C-alpha positions in Angstrom: 155.6 82.8 157.5 153.0 83.5 160.2 151.4 86.7 161.2 153.4 86.7 164.4 156.7 86.9 162.4 155.6 89.1 159.5 152.9 91.6 160.6 155.0 93.2 163.4 157.8 93.8 160.9 155.4 95.4 158.5 153.9 97.6 161.2 157.5 98.6 162.2 158.2 99.7 158.6 155.0 101.7 158.5 155.8 103.3 161.8 159.2 104.3 160.5 157.6 105.9 157.5 155.1 107.7 159.8 158.0 109.0 161.9 159.8 110.3 158.8 156.7 112.1 157.7 155.8 113.5 161.2 152.6 111.6 161.6 151.1 110.4 164.8 148.9 107.9 163.2 148.0 106.4 159.8 144.7 105.0 158.6 144.6 102.1 156.1 141.1 101.5 154.5 140.1 98.7 152.2 139.7 100.9 149.1 141.4 101.4 145.8 141.5 104.8 144.1 138.2 104.0 142.4 136.3 102.9 145.5 135.5 99.5 144.2 133.6 96.9 146.2 136.4 94.4 145.5 140.0 95.5 145.0 142.9 94.0 143.2 145.9 92.5 145.1 147.9 95.6 144.3 145.7 97.6 146.6 145.3 95.0 149.3 147.2 97.3 151.6 144.9 96.7 154.6 145.2 92.9 154.2 149.0 93.2 153.9 149.6 95.4 156.9 147.3 93.4 159.2 147.1 89.8 157.9 143.3 90.1 157.9 141.9 89.4 154.5 138.2 89.8 154.9 136.5 92.1 152.4 135.8 94.9 154.9 137.9 96.5 157.5 140.0 99.6 158.4 143.4 99.5 160.2 144.7 102.4 162.3 148.3 102.5 163.4 150.0 104.8 165.9 153.6 104.7 167.2 152.7 102.2 169.9 149.3 100.7 169.1 147.2 99.4 166.2 143.6 98.4 165.8 141.3 96.9 163.1 137.6 97.8 162.7 135.4 95.3 161.0 131.8 94.2 161.1 130.1 91.1 162.6 130.6 89.1 159.4 134.3 88.9 160.2 134.6 88.8 164.0 135.7 85.2 164.2 137.9 85.4 161.2 139.6 88.6 162.4 140.2 87.1 165.9 142.1 84.2 164.3 144.1 86.2 161.7 145.1 89.0 164.1 146.4 86.6 166.7 150.0 87.5 167.5 150.0 90.5 165.2 149.9 93.2 167.9 146.6 94.5 166.3 143.6 94.7 168.5 140.1 94.0 167.1 137.4 96.7 167.3 134.0 95.2 166.7 131.8 97.6 164.7 128.2 97.7 165.8 128.9 96.4 169.3 128.1 98.7 172.2 131.1 100.3 173.7 133.2 100.1 170.5 134.8 103.5 169.8 134.8 105.2 166.4 138.1 105.7 164.7 138.1 109.3 165.7 137.3 108.5 169.3 140.0 105.8 169.5 142.6 108.2 168.0 141.7 110.9 170.5 142.3 108.3 173.3 145.7 107.4 172.0 147.2 110.6 170.6 148.2 113.9 172.0 146.1 117.0 171.0 147.0 118.5 167.7 148.6 115.3 166.5 148.5 114.7 162.7 146.7 111.7 161.3 147.7 110.6 157.8 145.7 108.9 155.0 146.7 108.0 151.5 144.8 110.7 149.6 144.2 108.3 146.7 142.2 105.9 148.9 139.8 108.5 150.4 137.1 110.2 148.4 136.8 113.9 148.8 133.5 113.5 150.7 134.9 110.8 153.0 138.1 112.8 153.7 136.0 115.9 154.6 133.7 113.9 156.9 136.7 112.3 158.6 138.4 115.7 159.0 135.3 117.1 160.7 135.3 114.2 163.1 139.0 114.6 163.9 138.7 118.3 164.4 136.1 117.6 167.2 138.8 115.5 168.8 141.5 118.2 168.4 143.4 116.2 165.8 144.5 117.2 162.3 144.0 115.1 159.1 146.6 115.1 156.3 146.4 113.5 152.8 149.7 111.9 152.0 151.3 109.8 149.3 151.1 106.0 149.3 153.5 104.6 152.0 153.1 101.1 150.7 154.9 102.2 147.5 158.1 102.1 149.5 157.6 99.7 152.4 155.7 96.8 150.6 158.5 94.7 149.1 157.2 92.4 146.4 153.9 94.3 146.1 151.7 92.7 143.4 151.9 94.8 140.1 148.9 96.6 138.7 146.6 94.1 136.9 146.9 94.0 133.1 144.0 91.8 131.9 142.8 92.4 128.4 139.7 94.7 127.9 137.0 93.5 125.6 134.4 95.5 123.7 130.7 94.8 124.4 128.8 95.1 121.2 125.5 96.8 120.8 124.0 93.3 120.5 124.4 93.2 124.3 124.6 96.9 125.3 121.7 98.2 123.2 123.3 101.7 122.9 126.5 103.0 121.2 129.3 104.6 123.1 128.8 107.8 121.1 125.2 108.0 122.1 126.0 107.5 125.8 128.7 110.2 125.7 126.2 112.5 124.0 123.7 111.9 126.8 126.3 112.5 129.5 127.3 115.8 127.9 123.7 116.9 128.0 124.0 116.6 131.8 126.8 119.1 132.1 127.6 122.7 130.8 128.6 122.7 127.2 132.1 123.8 127.9 132.7 121.5 130.8 134.8 118.4 131.4 133.4 115.5 133.4 135.9 113.3 135.4 134.7 109.8 135.9 136.7 107.6 138.3 134.2 104.9 139.3 135.0 101.8 137.2 131.6 100.4 136.5 130.5 103.9 135.2 133.5 103.9 132.8 132.8 100.4 131.6 129.2 101.1 131.0 129.9 104.4 129.2 132.4 102.9 126.8 130.8 99.5 126.3 134.0 97.8 127.5 134.5 95.1 130.0 137.7 93.9 131.8 139.1 91.3 134.1 141.1 93.3 136.6 138.9 92.8 139.6 137.4 89.5 141.0 133.7 89.0 140.2 133.3 92.4 138.6 134.2 92.7 134.8 136.0 96.0 135.2 139.3 97.5 134.3 141.4 100.0 136.2 141.0 103.4 134.5 139.9 107.0 134.5 137.7 108.8 132.0 137.5 112.4 131.0 134.5 113.5 129.0 135.3 116.7 127.2 132.9 118.7 125.0 134.3 117.3 121.7 136.3 114.2 122.8 136.8 111.8 125.6 140.1 110.5 127.0 140.4 107.0 128.6 143.4 106.7 130.9 144.3 103.0 131.0 147.3 100.9 130.5 147.5 100.9 126.6 148.4 97.3 126.3 145.0 96.3 127.7 143.2 97.8 124.7 143.5 95.9 121.4 144.4 98.0 118.4 141.1 97.3 116.7 139.1 98.3 119.9 141.2 101.5 120.2 140.5 102.3 116.6 136.8 101.7 116.9 136.6 104.0 120.0 138.5 106.7 118.2 136.5 106.6 114.9 133.0 106.0 116.3 133.1 108.1 119.6 136.2 110.3 119.5 137.7 108.4 122.5 141.5 108.7 122.8 143.7 106.3 124.8 146.2 107.7 127.2 148.4 105.9 129.8 146.8 105.4 133.2 149.8 107.2 134.9 149.1 110.3 132.8 145.9 111.1 134.5 147.3 113.3 137.3 149.3 115.3 134.8 146.1 115.7 132.7 144.3 117.2 135.7 146.9 120.0 135.8 145.9 121.1 132.3 142.4 121.9 133.4 143.1 125.2 135.0 140.4 127.7 134.5 138.0 125.1 133.0 134.7 123.9 134.3 135.1 120.4 135.7 132.2 118.3 136.8 133.2 116.0 139.7 131.5 113.7 142.2 132.9 114.2 145.7 131.9 110.6 146.5 133.6 109.2 143.4 136.9 111.1 143.1 139.8 110.6 145.4 141.2 113.5 147.5 144.6 113.5 145.8 143.0 114.0 142.4 140.6 116.6 143.8 143.5 118.6 145.3 145.3 118.4 141.9 142.3 120.1 140.3 142.2 122.7 143.1 145.9 123.4 142.7 145.3 123.9 138.9 142.6 126.3 139.8 139.9 124.5 137.8 136.3 125.6 138.4 134.9 122.6 140.2 131.2 121.8 139.7 130.1 119.3 142.4 127.4 116.8 141.4 124.5 117.5 143.6 123.5 113.9 144.2 125.6 111.3 146.0 125.5 108.9 143.1 126.0 111.2 140.0 124.4 111.4 136.6 126.2 108.5 135.0 125.1 106.1 137.8 121.5 107.2 137.3 121.6 106.6 133.6 123.3 103.2 134.1 120.6 102.1 136.5 117.8 102.3 134.0 118.2 99.4 131.6 117.2 99.7 128.0 115.2 97.1 126.1 118.3 95.2 124.9 119.7 95.0 128.4 116.4 93.9 129.8 116.1 91.1 127.2 119.7 90.2 128.0 118.7 89.8 131.7 115.9 87.5 130.6 118.4 85.4 128.6 120.9 85.3 131.5 118.1 84.1 133.8 117.3 81.2 131.4 121.0 80.2 131.3 121.3 80.5 135.0 118.0 78.7 135.6 119.1 75.7 133.6 122.3 75.5 135.6 120.4 75.8 138.9 117.9 73.1 137.9 120.8 70.7 137.1 122.6 71.6 140.3 119.5 71.2 142.5 118.7 67.9 140.9 122.3 66.7 141.6 122.1 68.0 145.2 118.8 66.3 145.9 120.1 63.0 144.5 123.3 63.2 146.5 121.3 63.6 149.7 118.9 60.8 148.8 121.9 58.5 148.2 123.3 59.2 151.6 126.1 61.4 150.3 127.0 64.4 152.4 128.7 67.0 150.2 130.4 69.8 152.2 129.7 73.5 151.8 132.8 74.0 149.7 132.0 71.0 147.5 128.5 72.4 147.0 129.8 75.8 145.9 132.3 74.1 143.5 129.6 71.9 141.9 127.3 74.9 141.4 130.1 76.8 139.7 130.7 73.8 137.4 127.1 73.7 136.3 127.1 77.4 135.5 130.5 77.2 133.7 129.1 74.6 131.4 126.6 77.1 129.9 127.0 79.6 127.1 128.3 83.1 127.6 129.3 82.4 131.2 132.1 84.8 132.4 132.5 83.8 136.0 130.6 84.2 139.3 129.2 87.6 140.2 130.4 87.2 143.8 131.7 84.5 146.0 129.1 81.8 146.6 127.6 81.6 150.1 126.8 78.0 150.9 125.9 77.8 154.6 124.4 74.8 156.4 122.6 75.1 159.8 124.1 77.8 162.0 126.4 78.9 159.2 123.4 80.0 157.2 122.7 82.5 160.1 125.9 84.3 159.2 124.6 86.8 156.6 127.8 86.9 154.5 129.3 83.6 155.5 132.4 82.6 153.7 133.5 78.9 154.0 137.0 78.2 155.1 138.9 74.9 155.4 138.3 75.0 159.1 134.6 75.8 158.9 133.7 73.6 155.9 131.0 71.2 157.1 128.9 68.4 155.4 125.3 68.8 154.5 122.8 67.1 156.8 119.0 66.9 157.0 118.2 68.5 160.3 118.5 72.1 159.3 118.5 74.5 156.3 121.0 74.9 153.6 121.2 78.5 152.4 122.9 79.2 149.0 123.4 82.7 147.7 125.1 82.8 144.3 125.2 84.5 141.0 126.8 84.5 137.5 128.2 86.9 135.0 127.1 86.4 131.5 127.7 88.5 128.4 124.0 89.2 128.3 123.5 90.0 132.0 124.2 89.4 135.7 122.4 87.1 138.1 122.0 87.0 141.9 119.8 84.4 143.5 119.3 82.9 146.9 117.5 79.6 147.7 117.1 77.9 151.1 116.6 74.1 151.2 115.6 71.6 153.8 116.2 67.9 153.0 114.6 66.4 156.1 111.5 67.1 158.2 111.4 70.7 159.2 110.4 71.6 162.8 107.4 73.8 163.5 109.8 76.8 164.1 111.6 76.2 160.8 108.3 76.0 158.9 107.0 79.2 160.6 110.3 81.1 159.8 110.5 79.9 156.2 106.9 80.7 155.5 107.2 84.3 157.0 110.2 85.0 154.7 108.5 83.6 151.6 105.3 85.5 152.2 107.2 88.8 152.5 109.2 88.0 149.3 105.9 87.3 147.5 104.1 90.4 148.7 107.0 92.7 147.6 107.3 90.9 144.3 103.6 91.2 143.6 103.2 94.8 144.6 101.7 97.6 142.5 102.8 101.1 143.5 102.5 104.8 142.3 105.1 106.4 140.1 107.8 108.2 142.1 107.7 105.6 144.9 111.0 105.1 146.8 112.3 101.7 147.9 112.0 102.6 151.6 108.2 103.0 151.1 107.9 99.4 149.9 110.4 97.7 152.3 107.7 96.9 155.0 106.0 94.6 152.5 108.9 92.2 152.8 109.2 92.5 156.6 105.7 92.6 158.0 105.2 88.9 158.6 108.6 88.8 160.3 107.7 91.8 162.4 104.4 90.2 163.4 106.3 87.3 165.0 108.9 89.6 166.6 111.7 89.1 164.1 113.6 91.3 161.7 116.7 91.3 159.5 119.3 94.1 159.4 120.4 94.0 155.8 118.6 95.7 152.9 115.8 94.0 151.1 117.0 95.0 147.6 120.0 96.4 145.8 120.5 97.4 142.2 122.1 95.0 139.7 124.4 95.9 136.9 124.2 94.6 133.3 127.2 92.3 133.0 128.7 94.6 135.6 128.7 94.8 139.4 126.2 92.7 141.2 125.7 95.5 143.7 125.0 98.9 142.2 123.0 102.0 142.9 121.5 104.4 143.1 118.2 102.7 144.0 117.6 100.4 146.9 114.8 98.8 148.9 115.6 99.0 152.6 114.5 100.6 155.8 117.0 103.4 155.5 115.6 106.4 153.5 117.0 106.8 150.0 115.6 109.7 147.9 116.0 107.8 144.6 112.6 106.8 143.1 112.1 103.5 141.4 111.9 103.9 137.6 110.9 101.6 134.8 113.9 99.6 133.7 115.6 99.4 137.1 116.6 95.9 138.1 117.1 95.1 141.8 117.0 92.2 144.2 114.2 91.1 146.4 115.7 89.2 149.3 114.1 89.1 152.7 115.7 86.8 155.3 115.7 85.6 158.9 118.7 84.6 160.9 118.7 82.7 164.1 122.2 82.7 165.6 123.4 79.2 166.4 120.5 77.6 164.6 119.6 78.5 161.0 119.4 81.1 158.3 116.7 81.6 155.6 116.9 83.9 152.6 114.9 83.7 149.4 116.0 86.0 146.6 114.8 86.8 143.1 115.7 89.7 140.8 112.8 92.0 139.9 112.4 94.6 137.1 110.4 97.8 137.6 107.8 97.7 134.9 105.0 100.1 133.6 103.1 97.4 131.7 99.8 95.8 132.8 99.1 98.5 135.5 96.8 101.5 135.7 98.1 104.8 134.5 100.4 106.4 137.0 101.4 103.1 138.6 104.3 100.7 138.4 104.9 97.0 139.3 107.6 94.5 139.5 108.3 91.8 136.9 110.2 88.8 138.4 113.2 87.9 136.2 114.8 85.0 138.1 113.8 81.5 136.9 114.3 78.9 139.5 111.8 76.8 141.6 111.3 77.9 145.2 111.5 75.0 147.6 108.2 74.2 149.3 109.5 71.5 151.7 109.4 73.9 154.7 106.4 75.9 153.5 103.2 76.0 155.5 100.9 76.1 152.5 97.8 76.7 154.6 99.4 79.9 156.0 99.5 81.4 152.5 96.9 83.9 151.6 95.0 83.2 148.3 96.9 85.9 146.3 100.2 84.6 147.6 99.3 81.1 146.6 98.3 82.3 143.2 101.5 84.2 142.8 103.6 81.2 143.7 101.8 78.9 141.3 101.9 81.5 138.5 105.7 81.9 139.1 106.3 78.2 139.0 104.3 77.8 135.8 106.4 80.5 134.2 109.6 78.8 135.4 108.6 75.6 133.8 107.4 77.2 130.6 110.7 79.0 130.1 113.1 76.4 131.2 111.6 73.1 130.1 112.4 73.5 126.4 116.1 73.8 127.4 116.2 70.6 129.5 116.4 66.9 128.9 113.2 64.8 129.4 114.5 63.6 132.8 115.3 67.1 133.9 111.8 68.3 132.6 110.2 65.6 134.8 112.1 66.8 137.8 111.2 70.4 137.2 107.6 69.6 136.6 107.5 68.0 140.1 109.2 71.0 141.7 106.8 73.5 140.0 103.5 71.7 140.6 100.7 73.9 142.0 100.3 74.1 145.7 
């Protein structure tokens, strides 16, 4: 069935539900109750009600109108998928586009009630939206889930098996992590954790409920003497449950019992993160008259602990980079030979072949995000996602940008390389060189203890700024250890972030340049904050990623001496680490790609 025949019917069902609950409008975000970057099909409510299945967007429905807000990554996709649905597209970031609150004020009478599913808005987000609506003389109300009744055939909750991650990989026992967490709260307090990667990290468990992220749907309560994991019991093997109980006093309770558990916390101190707990659960705690202790930072104590990797995790990252590097060498060699032979693999074929090379390696557990393989002007779309309609063959006139990553038991990878298989133009060489010089300068930087990412960001951008160019995305995001490829709390970007860079933090270094309608360039490695080989009171970055950087479009003469030395040293390390894992023919290919410039 097409959007034209199904979406209007779905909107009609939601409008009837709104009428029955005296609501003038309803807002449907892209969230699940745990505010995950990716959501399971069960919580794909925004996609179901609109027909738009991009990863980011918010739908607002009134009795007579409906609109979808999404960002520039998805303008073309949304235009196509919303056609005939009765939902208008609101282009975020474009001058003249109203905010949700402004649009609602334009289309509702004063004092109208706007509904949201309280499970899909964090307490902090709900309060902020409420303030915005009050300014427009509108009321906000947290409701139950309308899709529980109007979505016929809704996908069930995921039920993938949860696995235990041994200390061989985690480097720290669950009991010790729980003890550290308890030290960050009053002795008689209970901490509620709803963010899934924080739960997985704390308990040394991994799941398969969410695409690309090895997570499982759950809640965790950390009490003074025990912890309670709320999860579908069939997901946890009996031996895993026994181990959790005996070694860390972790009890298993059904996922559905979480709300009832909150009602038992009346009068108790409860540590909660307003950015990480949904409004419905928050209100249940308030109704039970629990004494709520708000975490004072946006990210919370557990997120801060998780961001600083221990020695075992860091060594795991190094192993993951070797596995990933071998796969990338074999992939790049195949790609180069395909172009040389006159073959023209398409973007989709390129992504599929890269996945196959990774999957052939040890401990591979899937991609860490959907591979971006964009040729020519598609590379200028920062988060390009190939479709059957957009899939195009590789050529030799422009750049091919590939952003990809893998999940391994020992770590998570994220890498971007940009290739040119022909003769780059002067503009292409200038752009590529400016991006690489910024990437090298940031990677090679030495900085004082307590430096924030925003203080270093200019190192990656200054050559682009000098030629009048910039990029709008961040330069670096945190990376989880066999967890989410995007994690906080640290970042490297123009926006101020009070989190300081600490030894053990792993983040990306990925400057880029995007010329709409022409080409995109991004070069990305993962870098570790290190306190070795620097003066007292200073830190540096250790590059973890092992993969040659293309020099085809590089203006070698434009490199400053330290930049040339860094590139040659990096390539020597790539060859030293990867060559023993390759065949003689592959070694010869890699030796050529890593020769000094």
